[in-house]
C-alpha positions, 0 to 999 in steps of 0.5 A: 518476508511474510507477516508470520515470520515478522510476528514471530520475531517480534514475539521472540524479542518481547522479553517481558511478554507485554506487546512491546520491544525497544527501538534497538531491537526493532532496528536490528530486526528491520536490518536483519530482514532487509539485510541492509544497515539503516542510516539514522535518518532512515530509521527515524522515518520508520520509527515515527510510524510505530505506536509508542507506549509511555516508556518509549517502547514500540507497541509491536502488537498495535503496529501489526494490527495496523499492518493487517487492517491496511492489508485487509482494506487493500484486499477488499478494494481489490476484490470490489474492483474485480467484482464490477459488472460488465456494464460498468467495465464497458462504461469505464473503458468507453469513458477512458477512450473518450478522454484520450481521443476525440472525434472531429468531423473532418468533412461533414458533407462526406461524413468522413471522421478523423480520430485525433489524440489529445495533445 
């Protein structure tokens, strides 16, 4: 299931070519794509996420824009994480390590250290 297929199906269901479809068409589309019949409460939870016009029709173009904006933001965040400098990565890993473990001086006169995991 990809964005283009969903977009094309929504356009096909847009009888008046005004960027809206009725809720029954949207429900049928979702059930067809998922190959799973939705219970009324399941569809209601989904329906609340859709932008609705003054006539109660789903503004699918606005919804697709929201999906694309969210997808683009997630991709940008992932790219930013991948572009971190080696110093940042090392610092982050060291920080995580120190949060998981602490070094306890077992015998200061002998200089023996013991690593214990936080409980």
